All heavy atoms as a GROMACS GRO file, in nm:
protein
  600
    1MET      N    1  15.282   2.329  11.734
    1MET     CA    2  15.183   2.377  11.828
    1MET      C    3  15.053   2.400  11.750
    1MET      O    4  15.054   2.457  11.641
    1MET     CB    5  15.233   2.506  11.892
    1MET     CG    6  15.140   2.561  11.998
    1MET     SD    7  15.200   2.714  12.074
    1MET     CE    8  15.297   2.648  12.207
    2SER      N    9  14.942   2.359  11.807
    2SER     CA   10  14.813   2.376  11.739
    2SER      C   11  14.765   2.521  11.747
    2SER      O   12  14.812   2.600  11.829
    2SER     CB   13  14.709   2.285  11.804
    2SER     OG   14  14.672   2.336  11.932
    3PHE      N   15  14.670   2.552  11.662
    3PHE     CA   16  14.612   2.686  11.660
    3PHE      C   17  14.555   2.718  11.798
    3PHE      O   18  14.578   2.826  11.853
    3PHE     CB   19  14.503   2.692  11.552
    3PHE     CG   20  14.454   2.830  11.521
    3PHE    CD1   21  14.529   2.916  11.445
    3PHE    CD2   22  14.330   2.872  11.566
    3PHE    CE1   23  14.485   3.044  11.414
    3PHE    CE2   24  14.284   2.999  11.536
    3PHE     CZ   25  14.361   3.084  11.460
    4GLN      N   26  14.481   2.623  11.856
    4GLN     CA   27  14.421   2.646  11.988
    4GLN      C   28  14.528   2.664  12.096
    4GLN      O   29  14.512   2.747  12.184
    4GLN     CB   30  14.326   2.531  12.026
    4GLN     CG   31  14.250   2.559  12.154
    4GLN     CD   32  14.163   2.684  12.146
    4GLN    OE1   33  14.085   2.699  12.053
    4GLN    NE2   34  14.178   2.773  12.242
    5ALA      N   35  14.636   2.590  12.086
    5ALA     CA   36  14.745   2.606  12.183
    5ALA      C   37  14.805   2.746  12.174
    5ALA      O   38  14.838   2.808  12.276
    5ALA     CB   39  14.851   2.499  12.162
    6HIS      N   40  14.819   2.798  12.051
    6HIS     CA   41  14.868   2.934  12.034
    6HIS      C   42  14.769   3.033  12.098
    6HIS      O   43  14.809   3.125  12.169
    6HIS     CB   44  14.884   2.969  11.885
    6HIS     CG   45  15.016   2.930  11.828
    6HIS    ND1   46  15.130   3.001  11.850
    6HIS    CD2   47  15.050   2.827  11.748
    6HIS    CE1   48  15.230   2.943  11.786
    6HIS    NE2   49  15.184   2.837  11.722
    7LEU      N   50  14.639   3.015  12.072
    7LEU     CA   51  14.538   3.103  12.131
    7LEU      C   52  14.542   3.098  12.283
    7LEU      O   53  14.531   3.202  12.350
    7LEU     CB   54  14.399   3.068  12.079
    7LEU     CG   55  14.373   3.094  11.932
    7LEU    CD1   56  14.233   3.045  11.893
    7LEU    CD2   57  14.390   3.241  11.897
    8ASP      N   58  14.561   2.980  12.337
    8ASP     CA   59  14.568   2.966  12.484
    8ASP      C   60  14.690   3.039  12.540
    8ASP      O   61  14.681   3.105  12.643
    8ASP     CB   62  14.574   2.818  12.523
    8ASP     CG   63  14.444   2.744  12.494
    8ASP    OD1   64  14.339   2.811  12.473
    8ASP    OD2   65  14.448   2.619  12.491
    9SER      N   66  14.805   3.029  12.471
    9SER     CA   67  14.925   3.097  12.520
    9SER      C   68  14.911   3.248  12.508
    9SER      O   69  14.960   3.323  12.593
    9SER     CB   70  15.051   3.047  12.447
    9SER     OG   71  15.056   3.093  12.314
   10ILE      N   72  14.843   3.294  12.404
   10ILE     CA   73  14.818   3.437  12.388
   10ILE      C   74  14.728   3.487  12.500
   10ILE      O   75  14.752   3.592  12.559
   10ILE     CB   76  14.757   3.465  12.249
   10ILE    CG1   77  14.860   3.437  12.140
   10ILE    CG2   78  14.704   3.608  12.239
   10ILE    CD1   79  14.802   3.425  12.001
   11HIS      N   80  14.624   3.412  12.531
   11HIS     CA   81  14.534   3.451  12.640
   11HIS      C   82  14.608   3.454  12.773
   11HIS      O   83  14.591   3.547  12.853
   11HIS     CB   84  14.414   3.356  12.648
   11HIS     CG   85  14.319   3.392  12.756
   11HIS    ND1   86  14.314   3.326  12.876
   11HIS    CD2   87  14.228   3.493  12.764
   11HIS    CE1   88  14.223   3.381  12.953
   11HIS    NE2   89  14.169   3.484  12.887
   12ALA      N   90  14.694   3.356  12.797
   12ALA     CA   91  14.771   3.353  12.921
   12ALA      C   92  14.863   3.475  12.932
   12ALA      O   93  14.881   3.531  13.040
   12ALA     CB   94  14.853   3.225  12.929
   13ARG      N   95  14.920   3.517  12.821
   13ARG     CA   96  15.013   3.630  12.821
   13ARG      C   97  14.942   3.764  12.831
   13ARG      O   98  14.990   3.855  12.898
   13ARG     CB   99  15.100   3.627  12.695
   13ARG     CG  100  15.195   3.748  12.686
   13ARG     CD  101  15.290   3.736  12.573
   13ARG     NE  102  15.393   3.640  12.612
   13ARG     CZ  103  15.510   3.629  12.552
   13ARG    NH1  104  15.539   3.707  12.451
   13ARG    NH2  105  15.597   3.540  12.591
   14THR      N  106  14.828   3.777  12.761
   14THR     CA  107  14.765   3.909  12.747
   14THR      C  108  14.632   3.924  12.820
   14THR      O  109  14.586   4.037  12.841
   14THR     CB  110  14.736   3.940  12.599
   14THR    OG1  111  14.637   3.849  12.550
   14THR    CG2  112  14.862   3.931  12.515
   15GLY      N  113  14.568   3.812  12.852
   15GLY     CA  114  14.434   3.818  12.909
   15GLY      C  115  14.328   3.845  12.804
   15GLY      O  116  14.211   3.864  12.836
   16LYS      N  117  14.367   3.845  12.678
   16LYS     CA  118  14.275   3.875  12.567
   16LYS      C  119  14.233   3.748  12.496
   16LYS      O  120  14.311   3.656  12.478
   16LYS     CB  121  14.343   3.967  12.464
   16LYS     CG  122  14.399   4.094  12.523
   16LYS     CD  123  14.294   4.199  12.537
   16LYS     CE  124  14.357   4.330  12.581
   16LYS     NZ  125  14.301   4.378  12.705
   17ARG      N  126  14.107   3.747  12.456
   17ARG     CA  127  14.050   3.636  12.380
   17ARG      C  128  14.038   3.678  12.233
   17ARG      O  129  14.052   3.797  12.201
   17ARG     CB  130  13.913   3.600  12.437
   17ARG     CG  131  13.920   3.556  12.583
   17ARG     CD  132  13.820   3.447  12.609
   17ARG     NE  133  13.833   3.395  12.744
   17ARG     CZ  134  13.904   3.290  12.777
   17ARG    NH1  135  13.970   3.224  12.685
   17ARG    NH2  136  13.911   3.247  12.901
   18PRO      N  137  14.009   3.584  12.143
   18PRO     CA  138  13.998   3.619  12.001
   18PRO      C  139  13.903   3.736  11.974
   18PRO      O  140  13.936   3.827  11.897
   18PRO     CB  141  13.948   3.490  11.935
   18PRO     CG  142  14.007   3.383  12.021
   18PRO     CD  143  13.998   3.439  12.161
   19GLU      N  144  13.788   3.737  12.039
   19GLU     CA  145  13.692   3.846  12.015
   19GLU      C  146  13.748   3.981  12.060
   19GLU      O  147  13.718   4.085  12.001
   19GLU     CB  148  13.556   3.818  12.082
   19GLU     CG  149  13.562   3.792  12.230
   19GLU     CD  150  13.588   3.647  12.271
   19GLU    OE1  151  13.623   3.564  12.186
   19GLU    OE2  152  13.572   3.618  12.391
   20ASP      N  153  13.834   3.980  12.164
   20ASP     CA  154  13.899   4.104  12.208
   20ASP      C  155  13.992   4.156  12.099
   20ASP      O  156  13.993   4.277  12.070
   20ASP     CB  157  13.979   4.082  12.336
   20ASP     CG  158  13.894   4.037  12.453
   20ASP    OD1  159  13.782   4.090  12.469
   20ASP    OD2  160  13.940   3.949  12.529
   21PHE      N  161  14.071   4.067  12.040
   21PHE     CA  162  14.163   4.110  11.934
   21PHE      C  163  14.087   4.158  11.811
   21PHE      O  164  14.131   4.252  11.744
   21PHE     CB  165  14.262   4.000  11.900
   21PHE     CG  166  14.374   3.989  12.000
   21PHE    CD1  167  14.379   3.882  12.087
   21PHE    CD2  168  14.470   4.088  12.009
   21PHE    CE1  169  14.481   3.873  12.182
   21PHE    CE2  170  14.573   4.080  12.104
   21PHE     CZ  171  14.577   3.972  12.190
   22ARG      N  172  13.974   4.097  11.780
   22ARG     CA  173  13.894   4.146  11.667
   22ARG      C  174  13.844   4.288  11.694
   22ARG      O  175  13.852   4.375  11.607
   22ARG     CB  176  13.776   4.052  11.641
   22ARG     CG  177  13.814   3.922  11.578
   22ARG     CD  178  13.690   3.839  11.540
   22ARG     NE  179  13.729   3.708  11.498
   22ARG     CZ  180  13.716   3.598  11.571
   22ARG    NH1  181  13.663   3.603  11.691
   22ARG    NH2  182  13.755   3.481  11.525
   23ARG      N  183  13.796   4.311  11.815
   23ARG     CA  184  13.747   4.444  11.852
   23ARG      C  185  13.860   4.546  11.850
   23ARG      O  186  13.846   4.657  11.796
   23ARG     CB  187  13.682   4.437  11.990
   23ARG     CG  188  13.622   4.567  12.039
   23ARG     CD  189  13.558   4.554  12.178
   23ARG     NE  190  13.635   4.478  12.274
   23ARG     CZ  191  13.744   4.521  12.339
   23ARG    NH1  192  13.791   4.641  12.315
   23ARG    NH2  193  13.807   4.445  12.426
   24LEU      N  194  13.975   4.510  11.907
   24LEU     CA  195  14.090   4.600  11.911
   24LEU      C  196  14.143   4.631  11.771
   24LEU      O  197  14.178   4.745  11.741
   24LEU     CB  198  14.200   4.539  11.998
   24LEU     CG  199  14.168   4.530  12.147
   24LEU    CD1  200  14.263   4.433  12.216
   24LEU    CD2  201  14.173   4.667  12.212
   25ALA      N  202  14.149   4.529  11.686
   25ALA     CA  203  14.197   4.550  11.549
   25ALA      C  204  14.102   4.641  11.472
   25ALA      O  205  14.146   4.726  11.394
   25ALA     CB  206  14.213   4.416  11.478
   26ALA      N  207  13.972   4.626  11.496
   26ALA     CA  208  13.875   4.714  11.431
   26ALA      C  209  13.894   4.858  11.477
   26ALA      O  210  13.891   4.950  11.396
   26ALA     CB  211  13.732   4.666  11.460
   27SER      N  212  13.919   4.876  11.607
   27SER     CA  213  13.938   5.012  11.659
   27SER      C  214  14.067   5.075  11.607
   27SER      O  215  14.077   5.198  11.598
   27SER     CB  216  13.934   5.013  11.812
   27SER     OG  217  14.050   4.956  11.867
   28LYS      N  218  14.165   4.993  11.571
   28LYS     CA  219  14.291   5.042  11.512
   28LYS      C  220  14.277   5.069  11.362
   28LYS      O  221  14.369   5.120  11.300
   28LYS     CB  222  14.405   4.942  11.534
   28LYS     CG  223  14.445   4.919  11.678
   28LYS     CD  224  14.515   5.038  11.736
   28LYS     CE  225  14.661   5.038  11.699
   28LYS     NZ  226  14.735   5.146  11.768
   29GLY      N  227  14.163   5.030  11.304
   29GLY     CA  228  14.141   5.053  11.162
   29GLY      C  229  14.192   4.944  11.071
   29GLY      O  230  14.200   4.962  10.949
   30PHE      N  231  14.223   4.827  11.128
   30PHE     CA  232  14.273   4.716  11.048
   30PHE      C  233  14.161   4.633  10.984
   30PHE      O  234  14.185   4.561  10.888
   30PHE     CB  235  14.361   4.624  11.130
   30PHE     CG  236  14.489   4.685  11.178
   30PHE    CD1  237  14.532   4.669  11.309
   30PHE    CD2  238  14.570   4.760  11.094
   30PHE    CE1  239  14.651   4.724  11.354
   30PHE    CE2  240  14.689   4.816  11.136
   30PHE     CZ  241  14.729   4.798  11.267
   31LEU      N  242  14.040   4.640  11.041
   31LEU     CA  243  13.930   4.557  10.994
   31LEU      C  244  13.820   4.643  10.932
   31LEU      O  245  13.799   4.758  10.973
   31LEU     CB  246  13.869   4.476  11.108
   31LEU     CG  247  13.958   4.377  11.180
   31LEU    CD1  248  13.878   4.303  11.288
   31LEU    CD2  249  14.022   4.279  11.086
   32GLU      N  250  13.750   4.582  10.839
   32GLU     CA  251  13.635   4.645  10.776
   32GLU      C  252  13.534   4.534  10.749
   32GLU      O  253  13.566   4.437  10.681
   32GLU     CB  254  13.679   4.710  10.645
   32GLU     CG  255  13.572   4.786  10.573
   32GLU     CD  256  13.630   4.854  10.450
   32GLU    OE1  257  13.634   4.789  10.344
   32GLU    OE2  258  13.674   4.970  10.463
   33GLY      N  259  13.417   4.547  10.807
   33GLY     CA  260  13.316   4.443  10.789
   33GLY      C  261  13.358   4.309  10.846
   33GLY      O  262  13.320   4.205  10.795
   34GLY      N  263  13.439   4.311  10.950
   34GLY     CA  264  13.483   4.188  11.015
   34GLY      C  265  13.600   4.119  10.949
   34GLY      O  266  13.642   4.012  10.992
   35ALA      N  267  13.655   4.178  10.842
   35ALA     CA  268  13.770   4.119  10.772
   35ALA      C  269  13.881   4.223  10.760
   35ALA      O  270  13.857   4.343  10.776
   35ALA     CB  271  13.728   4.072  10.633
   36LEU      N  272  14.001   4.175  10.734
   36LEU     CA  273  14.112   4.269  10.714
   36LEU      C  274  14.080   4.362  10.597
   36LEU      O  275  14.032   4.317  10.493
   36LEU     CB  276  14.242   4.194  10.685
   36LEU     CG  277  14.310   4.127  10.804
   36LEU    CD1  278  14.429   4.045  10.758
   36LEU    CD2  279  14.353   4.229  10.907
   37LYS      N  280  14.105   4.490  10.618
   37LYS     CA  281  14.081   4.588  10.512
   37LYS      C  282  14.179   4.565  10.399
   37LYS      O  283  14.295   4.528  10.422
   37LYS     CB  284  14.103   4.729  10.566
   37LYS     CG  285  13.994   4.781  10.652
   37LYS     CD  286  14.034   4.911  10.718
   37LYS     CE  287  13.997   5.029  10.635
   37LYS     NZ  288  14.016   5.156  10.710
   38PRO      N  289  14.136   4.588  10.276
   38PRO     CA  290  14.229   4.580  10.164
   38PRO      C  291  14.344   4.680  10.186
   38PRO      O  292  14.321   4.792  10.233
   38PRO     CB  293  14.144   4.622  10.044
   38PRO     CG  294  14.003   4.595  10.086
   38PRO     CD  295  13.999   4.619  10.233
   39GLY      N  296  14.463   4.636  10.159
   39GLY     CA  297  14.580   4.722  10.174
   39GLY      C  298  14.649   4.714  10.308
   39GLY      O  299  14.759   4.765  10.324
   40VAL      N  300  14.584   4.650  10.407
   40VAL     CA  301  14.649   4.633  10.537
   40VAL      C  302  14.755   4.525  10.522
   40VAL      O  303  14.727   4.414  10.476
   40VAL     CB  304  14.548   4.597  10.647
   40VAL    CG1  305  14.619   4.558  10.776
   40VAL    CG2  306  14.452   4.712  10.672
   41LYS      N  307  14.876   4.558  10.558
   41LYS     CA  308  14.989   4.465  10.547
   41LYS      C  309  15.002   4.382  10.674
   41LYS      O  310  14.979   4.432  10.785
   41LYS     CB  311  15.119   4.542  10.525
   41LYS     CG  312  15.116   4.634  10.406
   41LYS     CD  313  15.140   4.559  10.281
   41LYS     CE  314  15.156   4.656  10.166
   41LYS     NZ  315  15.100   4.612  10.045
   42ALA      N  316  15.042   4.258  10.658
   42ALA     CA  317  15.064   4.170  10.773
   42ALA      C  318  15.163   4.231  10.870
   42ALA      O  319  15.144   4.222  10.992
   42ALA     CB  320  15.112   4.034  10.725
   43THR      N  321  15.266   4.297  10.818
   43THR     CA  322  15.367   4.355  10.906
   43THR      C  323  15.310   4.467  10.993
   43THR      O  324  15.356   4.486  11.105
   43THR     CB  325  15.487   4.408  10.825
   43THR    OG1  326  15.439   4.497  10.724
   43THR    CG2  327  15.565   4.296  10.763
   44GLN      N  328  15.209   4.539  10.944
   44GLN     CA  329  15.145   4.642  11.025
   44GLN      C  330  15.078   4.580  11.147
   44GLN      O  331  15.090   4.630  11.258
   44GLN     CB  332  15.039   4.717  10.945
   44GLN     CG  333  15.089   4.801  10.832
   44GLN     CD  334  14.973   4.855  10.751
   44GLN    OE1  335  14.923   4.786  10.663
   44GLN    NE2  336  14.931   4.976  10.781
   45VAL      N  337  15.005   4.473  11.123
   45VAL     CA  338  14.931   4.407  11.230
   45VAL      C  339  15.026   4.340  11.328
   45VAL      O  340  15.012   4.355  11.450
   45VAL     CB  341  14.830   4.305  11.172
   45VAL    CG1  342  14.756   4.233  11.283
   45VAL    CG2  343  14.732   4.375  11.078
   46THR      N  344  15.124   4.266  11.278
   46THR     CA  345  15.215   4.196  11.369
   46THR      C  346  15.301   4.295  11.448
   46THR      O  347  15.329   4.271  11.565
   46THR     CB  348  15.303   4.092  11.295
   46THR    OG1  349  15.375   4.156  11.191
   46THR    CG2  350  15.217   3.979  11.238
   47ALA      N  351  15.340   4.407  11.388
   47ALA     CA  352  15.418   4.507  11.462
   47ALA      C  353  15.335   4.565  11.576
   47ALA      O  354  15.386   4.585  11.687
   47ALA     CB  355  15.464   4.618  11.367
   48TRP      N  356  15.208   4.591  11.552
   48TRP     CA  357  15.117   4.641  11.656
   48TRP      C  358  15.105   4.539  11.770
   48TRP      O  359  15.116   4.575  11.887
   48TRP     CB  360  14.979   4.670  11.594
   48TRP     CG  361  14.866   4.676  11.691
   48TRP    CD1  362  14.851   4.766  11.793
   48TRP    CD2  363  14.752   4.592  11.696
   48TRP    NE1  364  14.733   4.742  11.860
   48TRP    CE2  365  14.670   4.634  11.802
   48TRP    CE3  366  14.709   4.484  11.619
   48TRP    CZ2  367  14.550   4.573  11.835
   48TRP    CZ3  368  14.589   4.424  11.652
   48TRP    CH2  369  14.510   4.468  11.758
   49LEU      N  370  15.086   4.413  11.735
   49LEU     CA  371  15.070   4.308  11.837
   49LEU      C  372  15.198   4.290  11.919
   49LEU      O  373  15.192   4.270  12.040
   49LEU     CB  374  15.029   4.177  11.771
   49LEU     CG  375  14.890   4.179  11.707
   49LEU    CD1  376  14.871   4.060  11.616
   49LEU    CD2  377  14.782   4.185  11.814
   50LYS      N  378  15.311   4.296  11.853
   50LYS     CA  379  15.440   4.283  11.923
   50LYS      C  380  15.462   4.402  12.016
   50LYS      O  381  15.505   4.385  12.130
   50LYS     CB  382  15.554   4.271  11.823
   50LYS     CG  383  15.556   4.139  11.749
   50LYS     CD  384  15.666   4.138  11.644
   50LYS     CE  385  15.669   4.010  11.565
   50LYS     NZ  386  15.780   4.008  11.468
   51ALA      N  387  15.434   4.523  11.968
   51ALA     CA  388  15.460   4.644  12.046
   51ALA      C  389  15.364   4.659  12.164
   51ALA      O  390  15.407   4.689  12.275
   51ALA     CB  391  15.451   4.767  11.955
   52GLU      N  392  15.236   4.638  12.140
   52GLU     CA  393  15.137   4.663  12.244
   52GLU      C  394  15.112   4.546  12.337
   52GLU      O  395  15.070   4.566  12.451
   52GLU     CB  396  15.006   4.710  12.183
   52GLU     CG  397  15.017   4.850  12.126
   52GLU     CD  398  14.883   4.915  12.099
   52GLU    OE1  399  14.782   4.883  12.167
   52GLU    OE2  400  14.879   4.998  12.006
   53TYR      N  401  15.135   4.423  12.289
   53TYR     CA  402  15.101   4.306  12.369
   53TYR      C  403  15.219   4.212  12.393
   53TYR      O  404  15.202   4.106  12.449
   53TYR     CB  405  14.983   4.231  12.305
   53TYR     CG  406  14.863   4.321  12.297
   53TYR    CD1  407  14.830   4.385  12.178
   53TYR    CD2  408  14.788   4.348  12.410
   53TYR    CE1  409  14.723   4.472  12.172
   53TYR    CE2  410  14.681   4.435  12.405
   53TYR     CZ  411  14.649   4.496  12.285
   53TYR     OH  412  14.544   4.584  12.280
   54ASN      N  413  15.337   4.253  12.347
   54ASN     CA  414  15.458   4.174  12.367
   54ASN      C  415  15.444   4.031  12.315
   54ASN      O  416  15.495   3.937  12.376
   54ASN     CB  417  15.499   4.176  12.515
   54ASN     CG  418  15.641   4.130  12.535
   54ASN    OD1  419  15.727   4.154  12.451
   54ASN    ND2  420  15.667   4.064  12.646
   55LEU      N  421  15.374   4.016  12.204
   55LEU     CA  422  15.358   3.883  12.145
   55LEU      C  423  15.481   3.850  12.061
   55LEU      O  424  15.542   3.937  12.000
   55LEU     CB  425  15.234   3.877  12.056
   55LEU     CG  426  15.100   3.895  12.127
   55LEU    CD1  427  14.986   3.880  12.026
   55LEU    CD2  428  15.083   3.798  12.240
   56GLY      N  429  15.513   3.723  12.059
   56GLY     CA  430  15.619   3.675  11.973
   56GLY      C  431  15.569   3.662  11.830
   56GLY      O  432  15.450   3.680  11.801
   57ARG      N  433  15.659   3.629  11.741
   57ARG     CA  434  15.624   3.619  11.598
   57ARG      C  435  15.513   3.518  11.573
   57ARG      O  436  15.418   3.546  11.501
   57ARG     CB  437  15.749   3.583  11.519
   57ARG     CG  438  15.725   3.572  11.372
   57ARG     CD  439  15.854   3.543  11.298
   57ARG     NE  440  15.825   3.512  11.160
   57ARG     CZ  441  15.886   3.420  11.091
   57ARG    NH1  442  15.982   3.350  11.146
   57ARG    NH2  443  15.856   3.397  10.966
   58GLY      N  444  15.527   3.400  11.631
   58GLY     CA  445  15.425   3.296  11.610
   58GLY      C  446  15.290   3.336  11.667
   58GLY      O  447  15.185   3.312  11.604
   59GLN      N  448  15.290   3.398  11.784
   59GLN     CA  449  15.165   3.441  11.845
   59GLN      C  450  15.100   3.553  11.762
   59GLN      O  451  14.980   3.552  11.739
   59GLN     CB  452  15.189   3.488  11.988
   59GLN     CG  453  15.229   3.375  12.081
   59GLN     CD  454  15.275   3.427  12.215
   59GLN    OE1  455  15.339   3.531  12.225
   59GLN    NE2  456  15.243   3.352  12.320
   60ALA      N  457  15.181   3.648  11.717
   60ALA     CA  458  15.128   3.758  11.635
   60ALA      C  459  15.072   3.703  11.504
   60ALA      O  460  14.966   3.748  11.457
   60ALA     CB  461  15.236   3.862  11.609
   61THR      N  462  15.138   3.606  11.445
   61THR     CA  463  15.090   3.545  11.321
   61THR      C  464  14.959   3.470  11.345
   61THR      O  465  14.871   3.471  11.259
   61THR     CB  466  15.197   3.451  11.263
   61THR    OG1  467  15.316   3.527  11.239
   61THR    CG2  468  15.152   3.386  11.134
   62THR      N  469  14.945   3.409  11.462
   62THR     CA  470  14.820   3.341  11.496
   62THR      C  471  14.705   3.441  11.502
   62THR      O  472  14.597   3.416  11.446
   62THR     CB  473  14.833   3.267  11.630
   62THR    OG1  474  14.934   3.167  11.618
   62THR    CG2  475  14.702   3.202  11.671
   63VAL      N  476  14.727   3.555  11.566
   63VAL     CA  477  14.622   3.657  11.572
   63VAL      C  478  14.592   3.710  11.433
   63VAL      O  479  14.476   3.729  11.396
   63VAL     CB  480  14.659   3.770  11.670
   63VAL    CG1  481  14.555   3.882  11.665
   63VAL    CG2  482  14.672   3.717  11.812
   64LEU      N  483  14.695   3.731  11.353
   64LEU     CA  484  14.675   3.775  11.215
   64LEU      C  485  14.589   3.674  11.138
   64LEU      O  486  14.497   3.712  11.067
   64LEU     CB  487  14.809   3.795  11.145
   64LEU     CG  488  14.803   3.837  10.999
   64LEU    CD1  489  14.741   3.974  10.984
   64LEU    CD2  490  14.942   3.834  10.938
   65ALA      N  491  14.618   3.546  11.154
   65ALA     CA  492  14.538   3.442  11.088
   65ALA      C  493  14.394   3.447  11.137
   65ALA      O  494  14.300   3.434  11.058
   65ALA     CB  495  14.599   3.305  11.115
   66LEU      N  496  14.376   3.468  11.265
   66LEU     CA  497  14.243   3.478  11.322
   66LEU      C  498  14.167   3.597  11.261
   66LEU      O  499  14.052   3.585  11.222
   66LEU     CB  500  14.255   3.496  11.474
   66LEU     CG  501  14.127   3.517  11.550
   66LEU    CD1  502  14.055   3.386  11.566
   66LEU    CD2  503  14.156   3.578  11.685
   67LEU      N  504  14.234   3.710  11.250
   67LEU     CA  505  14.171   3.829  11.192
   67LEU      C  506  14.139   3.808  11.045
   67LEU      O  507  14.044   3.866  10.993
   67LEU     CB  508  14.261   3.951  11.210
   67LEU     CG  509  14.290   3.993  11.353
   67LEU    CD1  510  14.391   4.106  11.356
   67LEU    CD2  511  14.163   4.029  11.427
   68GLY      N  512  14.218   3.724  10.979
   68GLY     CA  513  14.196   3.695  10.838
   68GLY      C  514  14.090   3.589  10.816
   68GLY      O  515  14.061   3.552  10.703
   69GLY      N  516  14.032   3.538  10.924
   69GLY     CA  517  13.922   3.442  10.913
   69GLY      C  518  13.963   3.297  10.916
   69GLY      O  519  13.881   3.209  10.892
   70LEU      N  520  14.089   3.269  10.946
   70LEU     CA  521  14.133   3.130  10.953
   70LEU      C  522  14.101   3.071  11.090
   70LEU      O  523  14.100   3.141  11.190
   70LEU     CB  524  14.284   3.119  10.929
   70LEU     CG  525  14.334   3.168  10.793
   70LEU    CD1  526  14.486   3.156  10.788
   70LEU    CD2  527  14.270   3.091  10.681
   71SER      N  528  14.076   2.943  11.095
   71SER     CA  529  14.052   2.875  11.222
   71SER      C  530  14.167   2.780  11.256
   71SER      O  531  14.160   2.708  11.353
   71SER     CB  532  13.921   2.798  11.218
   71SER     OG  533  13.926   2.702  11.115
   72ARG      N  534  14.269   2.784  11.173
   72ARG     CA  535  14.391   2.707  11.200
   72ARG      C  536  14.504   2.770  11.121
   72ARG      O  537  14.481   2.844  11.025
   72ARG     CB  538  14.376   2.559  11.162
   72ARG     CG  539  14.353   2.535  11.016
   72ARG     CD  540  14.335   2.386  10.986
   72ARG     NE  541  14.307   2.365  10.847
   72ARG     CZ  542  14.397   2.362  10.748
   72ARG    NH1  543  14.524   2.379  10.775
   72ARG    NH2  544  14.363   2.342  10.624
   73LEU      N  545  14.625   2.742  11.163
   73LEU     CA  546  14.740   2.796  11.093
   73LEU      C  547  14.768   2.714  10.969
   73LEU      O  548  14.757   2.591  10.970
   73LEU     CB  549  14.864   2.794  11.183
   73LEU     CG  550  14.861   2.890  11.300
   73LEU    CD1  551  14.982   2.866  11.389
   73LEU    CD2  552  14.858   3.033  11.252
   74PRO      N  553  14.804   2.780  10.858
   74PRO     CA  554  14.841   2.703  10.739
   74PRO      C  555  14.970   2.626  10.763
   74PRO      O  556  15.056   2.670  10.839
   74PRO     CB  557  14.859   2.811  10.632
   74PRO     CG  558  14.874   2.938  10.704
   74PRO     CD  559  14.813   2.923  10.840
   75ARG      N  560  14.984   2.512  10.699
   75ARG     CA  561  15.105   2.432  10.711
   75ARG      C  562  15.211   2.485  10.617
   75ARG      O  563  15.180   2.534  10.509
   75ARG     CB  564  15.076   2.285  10.681
   75ARG     CG  565  14.986   2.224  10.787
   75ARG     CD  566  14.973   2.075  10.775
   75ARG     NE  567  15.094   1.998  10.788
   75ARG     CZ  568  15.159   1.972  10.903
   75ARG    NH1  569  15.115   2.021  11.014
   75ARG    NH2  570  15.265   1.896  10.902
   76CYS      N  571  15.335   2.474  10.661
   76CYS     CA  572  15.446   2.513  10.575
   76CYS      C  573  15.456   2.413  10.459
   76CYS      O  574  15.421   2.295  10.476
   76CYS     CB  575  15.577   2.511  10.654
   76CYS     SG  576  15.584   2.635  10.782
   77PRO      N  577  15.504   2.456  10.346
   77PRO     CA  578  15.516   2.366  10.231
   77PRO      C  579  15.600   2.242  10.261
   77PRO      O  580  15.574   2.136  10.205
   77PRO     CB  581  15.581   2.450  10.123
   77PRO     CG  582  15.556   2.590  10.161
   77PRO     CD  583  15.544   2.591  10.312
   78ASP      N  584  15.698   2.255  10.351
   78ASP     CA  585  15.782   2.139  10.382
   78ASP      C  586  15.720   2.050  10.489
   78ASP      O  587  15.781   1.953  10.531
   78ASP     CB  588  15.923   2.184  10.424
   78ASP     CG  589  15.923   2.264  10.554
   78ASP    OD1  590  15.815   2.283  10.614
   78ASP    OD2  591  16.031   2.309  10.593
   79GLY      N  592  15.597   2.086  10.535
   79GLY     CA  593  15.527   2.002  10.633
   79GLY      C  594  15.561   2.032  10.776
   79GLY      O  595  15.508   1.970  10.866
   80ALA      N  596  15.648   2.129  10.801
   80ALA     CA  597  15.687   2.162  10.939
   80ALA      C  598  15.579   2.237  11.010
   80ALA      O  599  15.493   2.297  10.957
   80ALA     CB  600  15.815   2.244  10.937
   0.00000   0.00000   0.00000
């Protein structure tokens, strides 16, 4: 699934767009200067997304990648 397809499925599930998640993450204290704060663990962010927005692992990881400044998901070493 492409990065955009993940974003589309997240929007369909939550009604939230990328800019909404950036704003929400900042209000939760996960962001500083538009980037993830040093010391913020991926599990903290994905647990928040799963609990508050009922996102699956892949969707939560997509939002985490978005918050980290990525515009696409990294490929697995095995190419999957």
